[in-house]
C-alpha positions as CSV (number, residue, x, y, z in Angstrom):
1,M,120.9,93.2,125.1
2,P,121.1,89.6,124.6
3,S,120.8,88.9,121.1
4,K,117.6,86.6,121.2
5,Y,115.6,89.3,122.7
6,L,116.9,91.9,119.5
7,S,115.6,89.4,117.4
8,G,112.5,89.9,118.7
9,I,112.3,93.4,118.9
10,F,113.0,93.2,115.1
11,I,110.5,90.5,114.5
12,F,107.8,92.7,116.4
13,L,108.9,95.5,114.2
14,T,108.5,94.0,110.9
15,I,105.2,93.1,111.4
16,A,103.9,96.2,113.2
17,M,105.5,98.4,111.2
18,N,103.6,100.4,108.0
19,A,104.8,99.1,104.5
20,S,107.1,102.0,103.5
21,A,108.8,101.4,107.0
22,V,109.0,97.9,106.5
23,K,110.2,98.3,102.8
24,S,112.9,100.5,104.4
25,V,114.2,97.9,106.8
26,A,113.7,94.6,104.6
27,Q,116.0,96.3,101.8
28,E,119.0,97.3,104.2
29,K,118.7,93.6,106.0
30,Y,118.3,91.9,102.5
31,T,121.6,89.3,101.4
32,S,121.7,87.3,98.4
33,D,121.5,84.6,100.4
34,T,118.7,85.7,102.6
35,K,115.2,84.7,101.5
36,K,113.0,87.6,101.0
37,I,109.5,86.7,102.1
38,V,107.0,89.1,100.4
39,F,103.2,89.0,102.5
40,I,100.4,91.0,100.1
41,A,97.0,91.5,101.9
42,G,93.8,93.1,100.4
43,P,91.7,94.6,102.5
44,D,89.3,92.6,105.0
45,S,85.9,91.9,103.3
46,H,84.3,90.2,105.5
47,G,82.9,90.5,109.5
48,K,85.5,89.1,112.4
49,G,86.9,85.8,112.2
50,E,86.5,85.8,108.3
51,H,88.6,87.2,105.2
52,E,90.7,88.6,107.7
53,Y,93.8,89.0,105.4
54,N,95.8,91.3,107.0
55,G,95.4,89.4,110.4
56,G,96.3,86.2,108.1
57,V,99.3,87.6,106.7
58,T,100.4,89.5,109.8
59,F,100.4,86.2,111.5
60,L,101.9,84.2,109.2
61,A,104.9,86.3,108.8
62,R,105.1,86.2,112.5
63,K,105.1,82.3,113.2
64,L,107.6,81.9,109.7
65,K,110.0,84.1,111.6
66,E,109.1,82.4,114.6
67,A,110.3,78.8,113.5
68,L,112.7,80.3,111.0
69,P,114.2,83.4,112.2
70,E,117.0,83.3,109.8
71,T,113.8,84.5,106.7
72,D,113.3,88.0,105.7
73,T,109.7,88.8,105.7
74,V,107.7,91.9,104.6
75,V,104.0,92.4,105.5
76,F,101.9,95.0,103.2
77,H,98.2,95.6,104.5
78,N,95.3,96.8,102.3
79,G,96.7,96.5,98.7
80,W,99.5,96.4,96.5
81,P,102.9,97.8,97.4
82,K,103.2,101.4,96.1
83,D,106.7,101.0,95.1
84,P,107.4,97.9,92.4
85,A,110.8,98.0,93.8
86,V,110.0,96.4,97.2
87,L,108.9,92.9,95.3
88,Q,112.3,92.9,93.7
89,K,114.5,89.5,94.7
90,A,111.6,88.2,96.6
91,S,112.2,84.9,96.8
92,T,108.1,84.3,96.7
93,I,105.5,86.7,97.3
94,I,102.2,85.0,99.2
95,L,98.9,86.7,98.2
96,F,95.7,86.5,100.0
97,C,92.7,89.1,98.9
98,D,89.5,89.1,97.7
99,G,89.4,88.1,94.1
100,A,86.9,88.6,91.2
101,E,86.0,92.2,89.3
102,G,88.6,94.6,90.7
103,H,91.1,91.7,91.7
104,I,94.3,93.8,93.5
105,I,96.8,91.7,91.2
106,I,95.2,92.5,87.5
107,P,97.1,95.9,87.5
108,H,100.4,94.3,88.1
109,L,100.3,90.7,86.1
110,A,102.9,91.8,84.0
111,E,105.3,92.8,86.7
112,V,104.4,89.7,88.7
113,E,105.0,87.7,85.4
114,S,108.2,89.4,85.3
115,L,109.5,88.3,88.6
116,M,108.0,84.6,88.2
117,N,109.7,83.8,84.8
118,N,112.9,84.9,86.8
119,G,111.9,82.0,89.4
120,T,109.8,83.8,92.1
121,G,107.6,81.8,94.1
122,F,103.8,82.3,94.3
123,I,101.4,81.5,97.0
124,T,97.8,81.6,96.5
125,L,95.3,81.6,99.7
126,H,91.6,81.3,99.1
127,F,89.2,84.4,97.6
128,T,92.6,85.1,96.1
129,M,92.2,82.5,93.4
130,E,89.0,83.9,91.6
131,V,90.2,86.2,88.5
132,P,87.0,87.0,86.3
133,K,86.7,84.9,83.4
134,G,88.9,85.6,80.2
135,K,93.0,86.7,79.3
136,D,93.8,87.7,82.7
137,A,92.4,84.8,84.1
138,D,94.5,82.5,82.3
139,R,97.6,84.7,82.5
140,F,97.0,84.0,86.6
141,R,96.2,80.3,86.2
142,D,99.5,79.9,84.5
143,L,101.1,81.4,87.5
144,A,99.6,79.8,90.0
145,G,98.3,76.4,88.3
146,G,95.2,76.5,89.1
147,Y,92.3,79.3,89.6
148,F,89.1,79.6,90.5
149,E,86.1,79.8,87.2
150,T,82.6,80.9,87.7
151,N,80.1,79.0,86.4
152,W,82.4,75.8,87.0
153,S,83.9,75.7,90.3
154,V,82.0,75.8,93.5
155,N,82.5,77.4,97.0
156,P,80.7,75.3,99.7
157,F,81.4,75.5,103.5
158,W,82.7,71.8,104.6
159,T,84.8,69.3,106.1
160,P,87.1,67.5,103.7
161,Q,88.5,64.2,105.7
162,I,92.3,64.3,104.7
163,K,93.4,60.9,105.6
164,E,96.5,60.7,103.1
165,L,99.2,63.0,102.2
166,P,101.7,62.8,99.2
167,K,105.1,62.5,99.6
168,H,106.2,65.9,99.2
169,P,108.3,68.7,100.8
170,V,105.2,70.6,101.7
171,T,103.7,67.9,103.4
172,N,107.0,67.5,105.9
173,G,105.3,67.1,109.0
174,V,101.7,67.4,108.4
175,K,99.9,65.0,109.4
176,P,96.0,63.8,108.2
177,F,93.0,66.4,109.3
178,A,89.7,67.2,109.1
179,I,88.8,71.2,109.3
180,R,85.5,72.9,108.4
181,D,86.0,75.8,106.0
182,E,84.9,77.1,102.7
183,W,87.2,74.8,100.7
184,Y,86.9,75.3,97.1
185,Y,87.1,73.1,94.4
186,H,86.9,71.7,91.1
187,M,89.2,74.2,90.1
188,R,90.7,75.1,86.5
189,F,94.0,74.1,86.3
190,V,96.9,74.7,83.8
191,K,95.8,72.4,80.4
192,D,99.5,70.8,80.7
193,D,99.0,69.8,84.8
194,K,101.9,67.5,84.5
195,N,103.5,69.7,86.8
196,I,100.8,70.3,89.1
197,T,100.9,67.8,92.4
198,P,97.6,67.3,94.1
199,I,98.5,67.8,97.9
200,L,95.0,68.0,99.2
201,K,92.9,65.7,97.2
202,V,89.1,64.4,98.5
203,L,86.1,63.6,97.1
204,P,83.3,66.0,98.5
205,P,80.2,64.6,99.8
206,D,76.8,65.1,98.1
207,S,75.6,67.6,100.6
208,T,78.2,69.9,98.8
209,L,75.8,70.6,95.9
210,S,72.9,71.0,97.6
211,R,72.4,74.7,97.0
212,P,70.8,76.1,93.9
213,E,72.4,76.4,90.6
214,G,74.7,79.7,89.9
215,S,77.8,81.2,89.7
216,H,79.7,79.7,92.2
217,T,77.0,77.5,94.2
218,N,76.3,74.4,91.9
219,N,76.9,73.6,88.1
220,V,76.4,70.9,85.2
221,Y,80.0,70.3,85.0
222,V,80.7,69.7,88.8
223,R,77.9,67.6,89.4
224,A,78.7,65.2,86.7
225,S,82.2,65.6,88.4
226,V,81.4,65.3,91.8
227,L,78.2,63.3,91.9
228,Q,77.9,60.9,88.6
229,N,81.9,59.9,88.4
230,K,82.8,60.0,92.0
231,E,86.2,62.1,91.0
232,P,88.7,63.5,93.9
233,Q,88.9,66.9,94.2
234,T,92.2,69.0,94.6
235,I,91.9,71.7,97.2
236,A,95.6,72.4,97.3
237,W,98.4,71.7,94.8
238,A,102.5,72.3,94.6
239,Y,103.1,73.6,91.1
240,E,106.1,73.4,88.8
241,R,106.0,76.2,86.5
242,P,108.3,75.0,83.2
243,N,110.3,78.5,83.4
244,G,111.7,76.8,87.0
245,G,109.4,79.0,89.5
246,R,107.3,77.3,92.0
247,A,103.8,77.6,93.6
248,F,101.3,76.6,95.9
249,G,97.5,77.0,95.8
250,F,95.3,76.6,99.0
251,T,91.7,76.8,98.8
252,G,90.9,76.8,102.4
253,G,91.4,79.9,105.0
254,H,87.9,81.9,104.6
255,V,87.8,81.0,108.4
256,H,91.0,82.9,110.5
257,A,90.4,80.6,113.9
258,N,92.0,77.5,111.4
259,W,95.3,79.1,111.6
260,Q,95.4,77.2,115.3
261,N,95.3,73.9,113.8
262,D,98.9,72.9,113.7
263,S,98.6,70.6,110.3
264,F,96.3,73.1,108.7
265,R,99.5,75.6,109.5
266,M,101.9,73.9,108.8
267,L,101.2,73.2,105.2
268,V,101.0,76.8,104.6
269,L,104.4,77.8,106.4
270,N,106.1,74.3,104.5
271,A,105.0,75.9,101.0
272,I,106.6,79.6,101.7
273,V,109.3,78.1,102.4
274,W,109.5,75.2,99.3
275,T,108.3,78.1,97.2
276,A,111.2,80.5,97.8
277,K,113.6,77.2,96.9
278,G,114.4,76.9,100.6
279,K,114.9,73.3,102.6
280,V,112.0,72.5,104.1
281,P,112.4,70.9,107.4
282,S,112.0,67.0,107.5
283,K,109.5,67.4,110.2
284,G,107.6,70.3,109.1
285,V,108.0,74.3,109.8
286,R,107.2,74.2,113.4
287,T,105.5,76.2,115.6
288,T,103.7,77.0,118.9
289,T,99.6,76.7,118.8
290,P,98.3,80.1,119.0
291,D,95.6,80.3,121.5
292,L,92.6,82.8,120.7
293,K,94.1,85.5,122.2
294,E,97.1,85.7,119.4
295,L,94.9,85.2,116.9
296,E,92.5,88.3,118.1
297,L,95.9,90.4,118.8
298,L,96.7,89.9,115.0
299,T,93.1,90.6,113.5
300,K,94.2,94.1,112.7
301,P,97.5,95.8,111.0
302,A,98.8,98.4,112.8
303,K,98.2,102.0,111.3
């Protein structure tokens, strides 16, 4: 059988198998020269088309393999992997899940800190960024570079006009774009933010602060920053941790169909390669634009 067909079969099996089976394949395949990319999804929590964590990680893993078939993608659905050994030697971990109380990372913070201290990358998408304020949030922030803090950060739906992008590996090939999503902003970043590179930064329109005062909707601090001081807000960032590990935060991701946008999708795929300490292609991680059927097929994980 031609190798290209074998490659296609392997990609399908990696995505479709249950977590334990994927773990076994990945451990057999892994070598010291392979980038092991681990995707962890929490249970989906909204209606169809929103917070599709399982479909989101499955889709991203598939697209990464499409562009860079040499990568070793390992996908876990509906919660944290039961066997901590599967995270060993991970080049980077992508976490896409509900935040707030019951965040799936909280019981595993020590485990994740140990990995990150040894150079493993970390990517947080959307609601993943909210951790209840306190010591756990501080630890999470130090890993991710920033987090959503209630009564400080806000979560409006809006369309940021991304007109300029900084020169950075994660922006390779990415073009300016505008897309409606639940983009969080006024995030709480690490105290010493010299290692934070804002990737998407824009001044939100006043309309994003039209909602009443609330833990996620509006507060005196964000009004001062945006309405009075007109401070542009960072909604995606790259972070080089003091210990040498890398992280990427991306506050969008509420709307599943937004993965169809080539720049939106490429930015996150580039970040996966960068946080894994791989070389991001000069024109970015290029993949075919998915149609709605492809997204629909990946909405639910295989049972």
